[in-house]
Each structure stands twice: as structure tokens, then as C-alpha cells.
C-alpha positions as CSV (number, residue, x, y, z in Angstrom):
1,X,26.4,9.0,-19.6
2,X,23.4,7.9,-21.6
3,X,20.0,9.6,-21.9
4,X,16.4,8.4,-21.1
5,X,13.9,9.3,-23.8
6,X,10.2,9.4,-22.9
7,X,8.5,8.7,-26.3
8,X,4.8,9.2,-26.8
9,X,3.0,6.7,-29.1
10,X,-0.3,7.1,-30.9
11,X,-3.5,6.8,-28.8
12,X,-5.2,5.1,-31.7
13,X,-4.4,6.4,-35.2
14,X,-0.9,5.3,-36.2
15,X,-0.6,8.4,-38.5
16,X,-0.1,10.4,-35.3
17,X,3.3,8.9,-34.7
18,X,6.0,11.7,-35.2
19,X,9.0,11.4,-37.4
20,X,11.2,12.3,-34.4
21,X,9.7,9.5,-32.3
22,X,10.5,7.0,-35.0
23,X,14.0,8.3,-35.4
24,X,14.7,8.1,-31.6
25,X,13.3,4.6,-31.3
26,X,15.5,3.4,-34.1
27,X,18.6,5.0,-32.7
28,X,18.4,4.1,-29.0
29,X,20.1,1.0,-27.5
30,X,17.0,-0.3,-25.8
31,X,13.2,0.3,-25.8
32,X,11.3,-0.2,-22.5
33,X,7.7,-1.1,-23.3
34,X,4.6,-1.4,-21.1
35,X,3.4,-4.4,-23.1
36,X,6.0,-5.8,-25.6
37,X,3.3,-7.7,-27.5
38,X,1.3,-4.5,-28.1
39,X,4.3,-2.4,-28.8
40,X,5.8,-5.1,-31.1
41,X,3.0,-4.3,-33.6
42,X,3.9,-0.6,-33.5
43,X,7.6,-1.2,-34.0
44,X,6.9,-3.6,-36.9
45,X,4.7,-1.1,-38.6
46,X,7.4,1.5,-38.5
47,X,10.2,-1.0,-39.2
48,X,11.9,-0.4,-35.9
49,X,14.2,-3.3,-35.0
50,X,15.6,-2.0,-31.7
51,X,15.6,-4.6,-28.8
52,X,12.6,-4.3,-26.5
53,X,12.3,-5.1,-22.8
54,X,9.2,-5.2,-20.6
55,X,8.7,-2.3,-18.2
56,X,5.3,-2.0,-16.5
57,X,3.7,-1.2,-13.1
58,X,4.2,-4.7,-11.8
59,X,8.0,-4.9,-12.3
60,X,9.2,-1.3,-12.5
61,X,10.1,-1.2,-8.8
62,X,12.5,-4.1,-9.3
63,X,14.0,-2.9,-12.7
64,X,14.6,0.8,-12.1
65,X,18.0,0.5,-10.4
66,X,19.4,-1.7,-13.1
67,X,18.1,0.6,-15.9
68,X,19.7,3.6,-14.2
69,X,23.0,1.8,-14.1
70,X,22.8,1.0,-17.8
71,X,22.1,4.6,-18.5
72,X,25.0,5.7,-16.4
73,X,27.2,3.3,-18.3
74,X,26.4,5.1,-21.5
75,X,23.4,3.4,-23.0
76,X,20.5,5.5,-24.5
77,X,17.1,4.1,-23.6
78,X,13.6,5.0,-24.7
79,X,10.5,4.4,-22.6
80,X,7.1,3.9,-24.3
81,X,3.6,3.0,-23.0
82,X,0.8,1.2,-24.8
83,X,-0.6,4.5,-25.9
84,X,0.1,8.2,-25.3
85,X,2.8,9.8,-23.2
86,X,4.7,7.7,-20.6
87,X,4.0,8.6,-16.9
88,X,0.6,10.1,-17.6
89,X,-1.5,7.4,-15.9
90,X,1.1,4.9,-17.1
91,X,4.5,3.7,-16.0
92,X,7.3,6.3,-16.2
93,X,7.4,8.4,-13.1
94,X,9.5,6.1,-10.9
95,X,12.2,5.7,-13.6
96,X,12.2,9.5,-14.4
97,X,12.6,10.4,-10.8
98,X,15.4,7.9,-10.3
99,X,17.2,9.3,-13.4
100,X,16.8,12.9,-12.1
101,X,18.2,11.8,-8.7
102,X,21.2,10.1,-10.2
103,X,22.1,12.9,-12.7
104,X,20.9,11.0,-15.8
105,X,19.5,13.3,-18.5
106,X,15.8,12.8,-19.3
107,X,14.1,14.1,-22.5
108,X,10.4,13.8,-23.1
109,X,9.3,14.1,-26.7
110,X,6.1,16.0,-27.5
111,X,3.3,13.8,-28.8
112,X,0.0,12.2,-28.2
113,X,-1.8,12.5,-24.8
114,X,-5.5,11.5,-24.7
115,X,-6.7,14.2,-22.3
116,X,-5.5,17.2,-24.5
117,X,-7.9,16.7,-27.5
118,X,-10.7,15.7,-25.1
119,X,-10.2,18.9,-23.1
120,X,-9.9,21.2,-26.1
121,X,-13.0,19.8,-27.9
122,X,-15.2,19.7,-24.8
123,X,-16.2,23.3,-25.1
124,X,-15.5,23.7,-21.4
125,X,-13.0,26.3,-20.1
126,X,-9.4,25.2,-20.6
127,X,-7.4,28.1,-19.4
128,X,-7.2,26.4,-16.0
129,X,-7.7,22.7,-15.4
130,X,-6.8,19.9,-13.1
131,X,-5.9,16.4,-14.2
132,X,-7.3,13.7,-11.8
133,X,-6.5,10.6,-13.9
134,X,-8.3,7.5,-12.5
135,X,-10.3,8.0,-9.3
136,X,-9.8,5.5,-6.4
137,X,-12.0,2.4,-6.9
138,X,-13.3,2.2,-3.3
139,X,-11.2,3.6,-0.5
140,X,-11.0,7.3,-0.7
141,X,-13.4,7.7,-3.6
142,X,-16.1,9.5,-1.6
143,X,-13.5,11.8,0.0
144,X,-12.1,12.6,-3.4
145,X,-15.6,13.5,-4.7
146,X,-16.3,15.8,-1.8
147,X,-13.1,17.6,-2.5
148,X,-13.7,17.8,-6.3
149,X,-17.3,19.1,-5.7
150,X,-15.6,22.4,-4.6
151,X,-13.1,22.5,-7.5
152,X,-13.7,25.6,-9.7
153,X,-11.3,24.5,-12.5
154,X,-12.2,22.2,-15.3
155,X,-11.5,18.6,-14.2
156,X,-10.1,15.8,-16.4
157,X,-10.7,12.1,-15.5
158,X,-9.9,8.8,-17.1
159,X,-12.7,6.3,-16.7
160,X,-12.9,2.6,-17.9
161,X,-16.0,1.9,-20.0
162,X,-17.6,-0.5,-17.5
163,X,-17.4,2.2,-14.8
164,X,-18.7,5.1,-16.9
165,X,-22.4,4.9,-16.0
166,X,-21.6,4.5,-12.3
167,X,-19.2,7.5,-12.5
168,X,-21.8,9.7,-14.2
169,X,-24.4,8.8,-11.6
170,X,-21.9,9.8,-8.9
171,X,-21.4,13.1,-10.8
172,X,-25.1,13.8,-10.4
173,X,-25.0,12.9,-6.8
174,X,-21.9,14.9,-5.8
175,X,-21.8,17.7,-8.4
176,X,-25.4,18.1,-9.3
177,X,-27.5,17.1,-12.2
178,X,-26.8,20.3,-14.1
179,X,-23.0,20.2,-14.0
180,X,-21.6,20.3,-17.5
181,X,-19.8,17.1,-18.7
182,X,-18.1,16.0,-21.9
183,X,-17.3,12.4,-22.6
184,X,-14.8,11.6,-25.4
185,X,-14.2,8.0,-26.4
186,X,-12.0,6.3,-29.0
187,X,-10.1,9.5,-29.7
188,X,-8.3,9.5,-33.1
189,X,-9.9,6.1,-34.0
190,X,-12.6,5.3,-36.5
191,X,-15.5,5.4,-34.0
192,X,-14.4,8.6,-32.2
193,X,-17.3,10.2,-30.4
194,X,-17.8,13.1,-28.0
195,X,-21.0,13.4,-26.0
196,X,-21.7,16.8,-24.2
197,X,-24.4,18.0,-21.9
198,X,-25.4,18.1,-18.3
199,X,-24.3,15.2,-16.0
200,X,-27.9,13.9,-16.1
201,X,-28.2,14.2,-19.9
202,X,-24.9,12.4,-20.5
203,X,-25.8,9.7,-17.9
204,X,-29.1,9.0,-19.7
205,X,-27.3,8.8,-23.1
206,X,-24.8,6.1,-21.9
207,X,-27.5,4.2,-19.9
208,X,-29.2,3.7,-23.2
209,X,-26.0,3.2,-25.2
210,X,-23.4,1.3,-23.2
211,X,-19.9,2.7,-24.0
212,X,-16.9,0.9,-25.5
213,X,-13.3,1.9,-25.9
214,X,-10.9,4.3,-24.2
215,X,-12.7,7.1,-22.4
216,X,-11.7,10.6,-21.2
217,X,-14.3,12.6,-19.1
218,X,-14.2,16.4,-18.8
219,X,-16.2,18.0,-16.0
220,X,-16.9,21.7,-15.6
221,X,-15.8,23.3,-12.4
222,X,-18.1,24.6,-9.7
223,X,-19.5,28.0,-10.6
224,X,-18.2,30.9,-8.6
225,X,-21.0,33.4,-7.8
């Protein structure tokens, strides 16, 4: 019986790749990559010659069964996403669940995940928090906001740059203009930036300066009086 390794990759700065991650990727029989072109650059940089196969949200339903069979036959396989830890708003859950259900051992290596540094450097309470990932685009978005408006824990969201201003305006509408917000973008990269303040203040900042790059938004929970 083989083993599935979930291997985190850097969210920007290649120096964040761990020695253990490189070792595992060199030793496994196959690497499943969200985007083989993107991951190919990473593997080349670290001189990893292991064969790579595409595994993403559009084909994972069709490939999971075959991958599990290969693992059961004794192959060791690693799964990587474009950046960060697999299965955190990226492909990985379906394969992990299938492995667990079929008695295949799964090991997730520790490593980069964008929301952790964003949460820690936000200055907002991080003893209790809830990870929301990406909010629904249309259907269910308002319902989700109404539920989150009552959430007392710190909230973590992933937001694409072209939707950030709209999302911040929705924060003002549903959470109130004074709700504390922290927006981190381009974490670990050259132009890393964190903007903190009230929802209204952060909204005005990004209305004047349209954002670019990968974004993590941290929102303070509702005050309990």
C-alpha cells in the first residue's frame, strides 16, 4: 500500500519551500499538480525530476478512483496546488476523503498557507476564528452575509482583487462601517502590504488605490456586550 502526501508549496517566496517538501517530491512516484505549467517552474527551480500529472477542480472527480487504485497498488503520490496547502480552497479534499475511505494512508506536511500570516499580522483576535474561504458569487451571498453578521469570532476570507472593493462595501452594509478589517495582499512577495482599519477606512483606501495580487481579508467578529 502506498501513501498520499499533501505537500504545501510557497505562496510567493520560493525560500519558504521546506527541505522536507523537496525531499518528498523527489522521492515519490508521481506528483499531482493543479497546474503543471506553473508547478513545472517550481520543480525545475528545486531540481525535482519526478513525473507530474494534472489534477484540478475540473478533472478530479474523474481521476480520483484511478489514483486511489495506484496508491493501493503501492505507489507513493504527492499532491501539490499552485500555492499553499492542498485542499485549502484548492483541490485535495475529494482525493483525501477517497483515500481515507479506502484505507490509504494520508500525510499532510506542514508548510505555507496564506491565511495564517494574514490572521496573525492583522492585530485582530486569533484565539478563535472561522475560515470562510471564498464567499458565493451570487446565489447565497446575502444569506451568508446575514449569518456572518452575527459571528463573534474573527473571520477569514479569500477575495479576488477585482471583487475587493465590492466586498468591502458589502462589509459596510452588513457588518457596519466601524467593523475592524485587515487586508493582506501579495504575502511573502516583494510588494507585500497589509491595510488595517475600519471597513469604511479600508474601503476608501482601495477605492483610491485599486488592489493587485492575491488577497486575504480578516474581519473582526461582532462585539458581545
